[in-house]
N, C-alpha and C positions, 0 to 999 in steps of 0.2 A: 347537801344542797347542790354541790357542784355536779354530782352524778346525775341528779334529777334534771338539772338545768341542761346539761349536755344531751341527755336523752330527749328532752322536749325539743331542743333546738334541732337535733338531727332527724327526728321523726315528724316534726311539725304538729305535734299534739300539745294539748293544753297542760296536762299534768302527768307526772310519772311517779311510781312508787320508789322506795329506797332500795329495792332490788328483790329478786326472787332467787330460788335455788339455781335454776338454769332455764334455758330457752323452752325446753319441753314442758316443764312445770308452769312456766309463764303462759304458754299456749293453752294448757288445760285450765288454768285459772281464768284466762280470757274467755274460754268457752262458757264456763259457769257464770262469769260476769254478764255476758250477753244473754244467757238464759234467764238471769234474774231481771235485767233491765228491759228486755225485749217485750214487744207487744204481740209477737207472733204466737199463734196457738200450736205451732209445730214443735215437735220434740226431736227434730232431725238436725244434725250438725254435719255440714259438708266440709271435707278436707281434700284439697287439691292433691293429686297423686305425685306432685313433685315437692311435697313437704318432706323434710328430713324424717327418715324411718324412726329414729328414736323419739321424735315429737309425736308421730302417729301412734306409737306404742303407748306413750303416757296418756295421750288423749283418749285412746280406747279404754285404758285401765280406769281413768277417772269417770268416763261416761257410763260405764256398765252399772255401777250401783245407783246411778241417778236415772236409769232407764232412758238415757239419751241415745238415739240411734245415730251412729256415725256412718256416713256414706263417703266413700273415697272414689274419686274419679278425676277426669281432666278438668282443669280450672275453667275451661270454656263452658262446662256443664253446671257451674255453680249457681247461676241465676235461676235455672229451671229445676233445681233440686227440692224446692219447697222447704228450705232450711231456715231455722231461726238465726243462723249465722254461718259464715263460711271462713275457712282458714286458707290463706294463700302464702306461698313462700316467695320472698323477693330479695335477691335473685333466687331462682329455683335450685334444686339439688344439683343440676348439671350446669349451673352458671347462667341459665337463661334469664334475661332481663325483659320482662313483658310490661306493656302499658296496660294496667288494669283499670284505668279510669272509666271506660265504658262498662266494664263488668261490674264495678262497684256501683255505678248508677243503676244498673239493672237489678242487682241484689237489693239495693235500698228500695227500689220501686216495688219489689215483691215483699217488702216488710222485713228484710233480713239485715243483719249487721255484718260488717267486713272486718275480719281480723287478719293482720299481716305479720308474719314472722320475717323480720328484716335484719339484715347484716348491718350493724351500726357503721362499720368502716366503709362499706359500700355506699351508705347514705351520705358520706361526705361528697360524693360525686353524683349520685342518683337523685331523682325527684323524690322528696320525702312522701311516705304513704299518706300522711295527714293532708297533703295538698291534692291528692287524687281520690279521696273518699274513704280512707280507712277510719273505722270507729275505734279500734284498739290496735296497737302495734306492740309486738313482743320480740324478744331476741336475747342475745348473749353479749356481754361486754368482754368476753375472752379475746376477741379480735384486737382489743387494745392492750393485750398483754397481761390481763388480770390473771394471776396464778391460781391454780387449783388449790383447794383446801379450805380451812376454816369452816367446816360443816357442810360444804357442798362442792360440786364440781367447779363452778365459777359464777359470777354475778349475772343472773338473768335480769331482764328489765320488762316492765309492762307500763305502757303509756296509753292514755285514752283522752277522750273529749271531756271537757269540763263538766258536762251534765251527768257523767258517770262517776264522779269523784267519790261520792258517798257509798258506792258499791264496790270500790276497788279493793283487791286483796293486798296484804302487806302493809308496810309502814310508809307514812308520809313524813318527810322532814322539811320544815320550812321556817322562814323568818316570820 
C-alpha cells in the first residue's frame, strides 16, 4: 500500500499496481494496456527517440507477436504519427526536461494515449505527468535504493487513470 500510494502521489495518477519487473517491462505493459482500452483503429505505437534503449528493445520485442508497428522518432513528431499511443521519457536519456503539456493535448486530440516513462526521484521536483496529460506513467523505483534481486532487476511501477484500473497488469494491493 505504501509503494502504490507513493507512486500515485509522485505521478499524480489515480491508481498504481504493486510493482512490475522493471521500467522496460512496465512500458511494454503500458503499450498493451493502451492498445486494449483505446478507441483508435491504429496499430501503430510511437516511441520518442530519447527513451532509454533497453526500454525500446523490450517494447519492440513485446510488439512483434502482437503485430503492433513501433515507430521511433523525435518526440515532437508524436502527435502526427497516427498512433494509438505514444511513449515519452521524462527526463529524457540525456537529462532533458521538456514541457509535454501541448504535445499531450495534440496526441489526445488525435485519439491517442500518452505514456510517460518517468524518474520517480526527479518527480519530487518536476511537474508530475498526471498533471500535464499522461494517461499511464511507468518507471523504476531503483532510484530510491531498491536493491536488485528477488526475481527481477528492481521494482518497476505502472500508474494510470482510474478508468483503466480494470485493464491494469500486475497486482493491486489496497485497504
